[in-house]
C-alpha positions in Angstrom: 103.2 98.5 193.4 105.6 99.6 190.6 105.7 97.9 187.2 109.3 96.9 187.9 108.0 94.5 190.6 105.9 92.7 188.0 108.5 92.3 185.3 111.4 90.0 185.2 113.2 91.4 182.2 113.8 95.0 181.1 111.2 96.3 178.6 112.1 97.2 175.1 112.2 101.0 174.9 112.9 103.6 172.3 114.2 107.2 172.3 112.0 110.0 170.9 114.7 110.6 168.4 114.7 107.1 167.0 112.9 106.4 163.7 109.5 104.8 163.3 111.3 102.0 161.5 113.6 101.4 164.6 110.5 101.4 166.8 108.8 98.8 164.7 112.0 96.7 164.7 112.2 96.9 168.5 108.6 95.7 168.8 109.2 92.9 166.3 112.4 91.8 168.1 110.7 91.8 171.5 107.5 90.3 170.3 105.4 93.2 171.7 102.8 95.6 170.3 104.0 98.7 172.2 107.2 100.2 173.5 107.7 103.0 176.1 109.4 106.1 174.8 112.0 107.2 177.3 114.2 110.2 177.9 116.9 108.9 180.3 115.0 107.1 183.2 111.7 109.0 182.5 108.9 107.5 180.4 107.6 110.3 178.3 105.2 108.4 176.1 104.3 105.2 174.4 104.2 104.1 170.7 102.0 101.1 169.7 101.8 99.1 166.6 98.4 100.8 166.0 100.1 104.2 166.2 102.6 103.0 163.5 99.6 102.1 161.2 97.1 104.9 161.9 99.4 107.8 162.8 102.3 107.0 160.5 101.5 104.7 157.6 98.1 106.1 156.9 99.6 109.6 156.8 102.4 108.3 154.5 105.1 109.4 156.9 108.5 108.1 155.9 110.1 105.3 157.9 112.8 107.6 159.0 110.3 110.0 160.7 111.2 110.4 164.4 109.1 108.6 167.0 108.4 111.9 168.8 106.1 112.7 165.8 103.5 110.1 166.8 104.2 109.4 170.5 101.2 109.3 172.8 102.4 111.4 175.7 101.5 111.4 179.4 101.2 107.6 179.9 100.2 106.2 183.2 103.4 104.8 184.7 102.2 103.5 188.0 100.2 100.3 188.6 97.7 100.5 191.5 97.0 97.2 193.3 94.0 97.1 195.5 
């Protein structure tokens, strides 16, 4: 089963070139704690609210730093249903 079969609205996503501030805004607007990072139709990673705190804020990265700086790559993109 694909995740698209479980969702009824498109997920909030960000591009790797968007800023950390933009990613945080997308999460806040969507009411979520993580957003997939996409390149076209391909999910290339994920950024979570924890990533924004631990990988960005704690390292004093500027809000305009690109998402690709802290993205967790190689996410699992298929959901297995037994």
